[in-house]
C-alpha positions in Angstrom: 0.0 0.0 0.0 1.7 3.2 -1.2 1.2 6.2 1.0 2.8 9.4 -0.3 3.8 11.8 2.4 1.5 14.7 1.4 -1.5 12.6 0.5 -1.7 10.1 3.4 -4.7 12.0 4.7 -6.7 11.0 1.7 -6.9 7.6 3.3 -9.2 9.1 5.8 -11.7 10.1 3.2 -11.5 6.9 1.2 -11.7 4.5 3.4 -12.9 -4.6 28.2 -18.7 -10.1 36.7 -17.2 -12.2 38.5 -14.7 -12.9 41.3 -12.0 -15.5 41.3 -11.9 -17.7 44.4 -8.1 -17.2 44.5 -8.1 -13.4 44.2 -10.6 -10.6 44.4 -11.1 -8.4 41.4 -8.4 -5.8 41.3 -9.2 -2.1 41.5 -7.3 0.4 39.3 -7.2 4.1 40.0 -10.4 5.8 38.6 -10.3 9.1 36.9 -11.2 11.0 33.7 -9.4 12.8 30.9 -10.5 15.5 28.6 -9.6 15.1 24.9 -9.9 18.1 22.6 -11.1 17.5 19.0 -10.0 20.1 16.6 -12.5 22.3 14.9 -12.1 23.4 11.3 -10.7 26.8 10.3 -11.1 28.6 7.0 -13.6 26.0 5.9 -11.0 23.1 5.9 -11.7 19.8 7.5 -9.7 19.4 10.8 -8.2 16.0 11.8 -7.5 14.8 15.4 -5.6 11.6 16.2 -7.0 10.2 19.5 -6.0 7.8 22.2 -8.4 6.6 24.8 -5.9 6.4 27.7 -8.4 5.0 30.2 -9.9 1.5 30.4 -12.8 -0.3 32.1 -12.2 -1.7 35.6 -11.3 -5.4 35.7 -14.2 -7.8 35.5 -12.2 -10.6 37.1 -8.7 -11.5 38.2 -6.7 -14.5 39.4 -3.7 -16.7 38.6 -3.3 -19.6 36.3 -3.2 -23.0 37.9 -1.8 -24.7 34.8 0.7 -23.7 32.1 -1.3 -23.3 28.8 -0.7 -25.8 26.0 -3.3 -24.3 23.7 -5.4 -21.2 23.6 -7.0 -22.2 27.0 -6.1 -20.4 30.2 -7.1 -22.4 33.3 -7.7 -21.3 36.9 -9.2 -24.3 38.6 -10.3 -22.3 41.6 -12.3 -19.8 39.5 -16.1 -19.7 39.4 -17.0 -17.7 36.3 -20.4 -17.6 34.9 -20.3 -19.6 31.6 -20.1 -17.3 28.7 -19.9 -14.1 30.7 -16.7 -12.9 28.8 -17.9 -14.2 25.5 -19.4 -12.0 22.9 -18.8 -9.8 19.9 -19.6 -6.2 19.0 -21.5 -5.1 16.0 -18.3 -5.3 13.9 -17.5 -8.9 15.0 -14.8 -8.0 17.5 -14.4 -9.7 20.9 -15.9 -7.7 23.7 -13.5 -8.9 26.5 -9.8 -9.4 26.7 -7.3 -11.3 29.0 -4.2 -9.5 30.2 -1.3 -11.0 32.0 0.4 -8.9 34.7 3.9 -10.2 34.2 4.5 -8.8 30.8 1.2 -7.0 29.8 0.3 -9.5 27.0 -3.2 -8.7 25.8 -5.3 -11.3 24.0 -9.0 -11.3 23.0 -11.4 -13.8 24.6 -13.5 -16.0 22.5 -15.1 -18.3 25.1 -15.2 -19.2 28.8 -16.6 -21.7 31.2 -16.5 -21.9 35.0 -12.7 -22.3 35.3 -11.2 -21.7 31.8 -10.9 -18.8 29.4 -10.2 -19.5 25.7 -8.2 -16.8 24.0 -8.1 -15.9 20.3 -4.5 -17.0 20.1 -2.4 -20.0 21.2 -1.0 -19.2 24.7 1.6 -22.0 24.7 4.9 -20.6 25.9 3.4 -17.2 26.4 2.1 -17.8 30.0 3.0 -20.1 32.9 1.4 -21.7 35.9 1.0 -19.0 38.6 0.9 -16.1 36.2 -1.5 -13.4 37.5 -4.1 -12.0 35.0 -7.0 -9.7 34.7 -10.1 -9.8 32.5 -11.4 -6.5 31.2 -14.2 -5.5 28.9 -13.2 -3.3 25.9 -14.1 0.3 25.8 -16.6 1.1 23.0 -17.6 4.1 20.9 -20.4 4.9 23.3 -18.1 4.5 26.4 -15.7 7.0 24.9 -17.9 9.4 23.0 -21.4 8.8 24.5 -24.5 7.6 22.6 -24.8 10.9 20.8 -21.2 11.9 20.2 -20.7 14.3 23.1 -20.7 17.4 21.0 -19.6 16.0 17.6 -21.7 17.1 14.7 -24.4 14.6 13.9 -26.6 14.6 10.8 -29.0 12.6 8.7 -26.0 10.8 7.0 -22.2 10.7 7.0 -21.9 13.7 4.7 -23.4 16.0 7.2 -21.7 14.5 10.3 -18.2 14.4 11.9 -16.4 11.2 11.1 -14.5 8.7 13.2 -11.9 6.3 11.7 -10.6 3.1 13.2 -7.9 1.2 11.2 -8.1 -2.5 10.6 -5.7 -4.7 12.5 -4.5 -6.7 9.5 -1.8 -4.4 8.3 -3.7 -3.3 5.2 -4.3 0.2 6.4 -8.0 0.3 5.7 -10.4 2.2 7.9 -13.9 1.6 9.2 -15.7 4.9 9.3 -18.3 5.8 11.9 -20.6 8.8 12.6 -23.5 9.8 14.8 -26.8 9.8 12.9 -29.7 12.1 13.8 -32.9 11.0 12.1 -34.7 14.3 11.1 -38.1 12.6 11.1 -37.8 11.7 14.8 -39.7 8.6 14.0 -37.0 6.3 12.8 -38.0 6.4 9.2 -34.5 7.3 8.1 -32.6 4.9 10.3 -33.0 6.3 13.8 -30.5 8.0 16.0 -27.1 6.8 17.1 -23.7 5.5 16.0 -23.7 4.2 12.4 -21.0 2.9 10.0 -20.4 4.1 6.5 -21.2 1.3 4.1 -23.6 -0.5 6.5 -27.3 -0.2 7.1 -28.2 3.2 8.4 -30.4 1.5 11.1 -27.6 -0.8 12.4 -26.5 0.4 15.9 -22.7 0.5 16.1 -22.4 2.1 19.6 -20.8 -1.1 21.0 -18.0 -1.2 18.5 -14.8 -1.9 20.4 -11.9 0.5 20.8 -8.9 -1.6 21.9 -6.6 -0.5 24.7 -3.8 0.3 22.2 -6.0 1.3 19.3 -5.8 4.8 17.8 -8.8 6.7 16.5 -8.9 9.6 14.1 -11.8 12.2 14.0 -12.4 14.5 11.1 -14.5 17.6 11.8 -15.8 20.1 9.2 -17.6 22.4 11.7 -15.7 25.3 13.4 -15.1 25.2 17.1 -13.1 22.6 19.1 -15.1 19.9 21.0 -13.9 18.7 24.4 -14.7 15.0 25.1 -14.5 13.9 28.7 -13.7 10.2 29.0 -14.1 8.4 32.4 -12.5 5.1 33.3 -9.7 3.3 35.2 -6.0 4.1 34.8 -4.2 1.1 33.5 -1.5 -0.1 36.0 -0.1 -3.0 33.9 2.4 -2.8 31.1 1.0 -3.4 27.6 2.3 -5.9 25.0 1.0 -7.0 21.7 2.5 -7.8 18.3 1.9 -5.6 15.3 1.6 -7.1 11.8 3.6 -6.3 8.7 2.1 -3.1 7.1 0.1 -0.4 8.8 -1.1 -0.2 12.4 -2.8 2.8 14.1 -1.8 2.6 17.8 -2.0 4.8 20.9 0.2 5.1 24.0 -2.2 3.6 26.6 -1.4 6.0 29.5 -2.8 9.5 29.9 0.6 11.2 29.8 2.9 12.7 27.1 5.7 10.5 25.7 8.7 11.2 23.5 9.8 9.1 20.6 12.9 8.1 22.6 10.7 7.0 25.6 7.9 5.5 23.6 9.4 2.0 23.2 8.4 2.0 19.5 12.1 1.2 18.8 14.4 -1.1 20.8 17.3 -3.2 19.6 15.3 -6.4 20.2 11.6 -5.7 19.6 11.6 -6.2 15.8 11.6 -2.6 14.7 13.5 -2.2 11.5 16.1 0.5 11.8 18.1 1.2 8.7 20.5 3.7 7.1 17.6 5.8 5.8 13.8 6.1 5.6 13.7 3.7 2.7 15.1 0.8 4.8 13.4 1.7 8.1 9.9 1.3 9.7 8.0 4.6 9.6 6.0 6.5 12.2 3.4 8.9 10.9 2.1 11.7 13.2 -1.0 13.4 11.9 -1.5 17.2 12.1 -4.8 18.9 12.3 -4.6 20.0 8.7 -4.6 16.3 7.6 -0.9 16.0 6.7 1.5 13.7 8.3 5.0 14.3 9.6 7.0 11.1 9.1 9.7 9.8 11.5 12.0 6.8 11.3 14.7 5.4 13.6 18.0 5.6 11.8 21.0 3.3 12.3 24.3 4.5 10.8 26.0 1.5 9.3 29.5 3.1 9.6 29.1 3.4 13.4 31.1 6.6 13.1 28.4 9.1 12.4 29.4 9.6 8.7 25.9 8.9 7.5 24.0 10.9 10.2 24.5 8.8 13.3 21.9 6.7 15.2 18.5 7.9 16.5 15.1 9.3 15.5 15.0 11.3 12.3 12.4 13.2 10.3 11.8 12.8 6.6 12.6 16.2 5.1 15.1 17.2 7.7 18.8 16.6 8.0 19.7 12.9 8.7 21.9 14.1 11.6 19.2 16.1 13.3 18.0 14.2 16.3 14.2 14.1 16.8 14.0 11.7 19.8 12.6 14.5 22.0 9.6 14.9 19.7 6.5 14.6 21.9 3.5 12.4 21.2 0.9 14.2 23.2 -1.3 12.4 25.8 -4.6 11.5 24.1 -3.0 11.2 20.7 -2.3 8.3 18.3 0.1 7.4 15.5 0.4 5.2 12.5 3.3 2.7 12.2 4.4 1.1 9.0 6.3 -2.0 9.8 8.3 -3.6 7.0 9.0 -7.0 8.5 6.8 -9.8 10.0 6.5 -8.8 13.7 6.9 -5.8 15.8 6.4 -6.0 19.6 4.4 -3.0 20.8 5.7 -2.9 24.5 4.5 0.0 26.6 6.0 0.2 30.1 3.8 2.2 32.5 5.4 5.6 33.3 4.7 5.4 37.0 
């Protein structure tokens, strides 16, 4: 998928109860954060990359009593209600996830009975007997933005409404597009009110569509005036870990604090990030501006080891290959796009407290 630097924004237009008998449900600090969505100026559409840096409180917690040899995680002392963590949203995504406290590994849940949880991926070698875990329900569109958009422009269709974009998780870089519909008849004749998806039935409620704990969201707004969205939830106190596919991923730093490129853990010597002599041989990080254009960064490795080719560190396309950009801030509540050129990049976010 080719994304020219100055036209990347065109993509936007085209396209986490029960208690364990071994351990009580953990309680994370509760709070709220205010996210500002940019309003348009001079009649131009404004874009805002968002991160929902809060999560739902744990639904259950405990520790494994067996080392997994499949996708099944077992806690023989648990007493879950059968199927309580099983379900899908309107887009087919799992509604709950399992997170291990030792390394922050996050996996979606596809089934559960009284003592076992079946994940959407094989857990063999990824977890061990005694590993502590939590179960959480994913945040949704309605959780983050309310049933009516919390001040976003709504209309009879997507053309007259603000738009929200969530990127696919398959590396292809495609977006699902959502908006808040207001039926002008007030009688439901034109699809009713609420969250809808472009390309789906205008009467299909999408308010329960999942926003994953590391998923980025982009909002485009054509109306003037910024909109402040207040999101309530629990502050995550566990490191996050997941693997990103080859290709494009829109991700967010899952803690409500600013972070620099140097401190973001996007690059490490062992996490699979491809760092080369220039932008053509490196993974790319796209940071979206309100005008819809991206600033592109990459982590450069000077093959000479002597600094002749610009040295090592974060660089920006269009700037000197020796100008360090590691102090560039990814603001709290923001998200980025990563283009990974290999077959696995570990997204490891250590909590900053």
